[in-house]
C-alpha positions in Angstrom: 0.0 0.0 0.0 1.3 3.4 -0.9 0.8 6.6 1.1 0.8 10.3 0.4 4.0 11.5 -1.2 5.8 14.2 0.9 9.0 14.7 -1.1 10.5 13.6 -4.4 14.1 13.9 -5.5 14.9 13.7 -9.2 18.3 12.8 -10.5 21.2 10.3 -10.4 23.1 11.8 -7.5 20.8 12.3 -4.6 23.1 14.5 -2.5 24.8 16.6 -5.1 22.8 17.0 -8.3 19.2 15.9 -7.6 16.3 18.4 -7.6 14.3 18.1 -4.4 10.5 18.9 -4.4 8.6 19.0 -1.1 4.9 19.5 -0.5 4.5 23.0 1.0 7.7 24.3 -0.6 7.5 27.8 -2.2 8.5 27.8 -5.9 8.8 30.3 -8.7 10.1 33.1 -6.5 7.5 32.4 -3.8 4.5 33.0 -6.2 3.4 29.4 -6.0 3.5 26.5 -3.5 3.8 22.8 -4.2 0.5 21.4 -3.1 0.6 17.8 -4.2 2.9 15.2 -5.7 1.1 12.3 -7.4 2.2 9.1 -9.1 0.6 8.4 -12.5 -0.8 5.2 -13.8 2.4 4.6 -15.9 4.7 5.0 -12.8 5.6 8.6 -13.6 5.1 11.5 -11.2 3.3 14.8 -11.5 3.9 17.9 -9.3 1.0 20.3 -8.8 1.4 23.9 -7.6 -1.1 26.3 -6.0 -1.6 30.0 -6.3 -4.6 31.4 -4.5 -7.3 28.9 -5.0 -6.0 27.7 -8.4 -4.0 24.5 -8.9 -1.7 24.0 -11.9 0.3 21.0 -13.2 3.8 22.3 -13.0 6.1 19.4 -13.7 5.8 15.8 -14.8 8.5 13.1 -14.9 8.3 9.7 -16.6 9.4 6.4 -15.1 12.8 6.6 -16.9 13.9 9.4 -14.6 15.9 8.3 -11.6 13.8 9.3 -8.5 13.6 8.8 -4.8 10.2 9.2 -3.2 9.5 9.9 0.5 6.0 9.2 1.9 4.3 11.1 4.6 4.3 8.8 7.7 2.6 11.3 10.0 -1.0 10.9 8.8 
């Protein structure tokens, strides 16, 4: 059983070159906030951002991208 994704890291080198995205993180100079990270049916990932009461798809990654997923265990 999978839980709610809290953080995703995209890239080969987790510590040095990966991009890290965390739910609640401000992005795009603080104009938006990451509101949800979801897995897709084809094992990819989509990142959604929030501005006001509008939600936008911001980034999507396919299953071929190296990624590390952290799940929220405090629910």
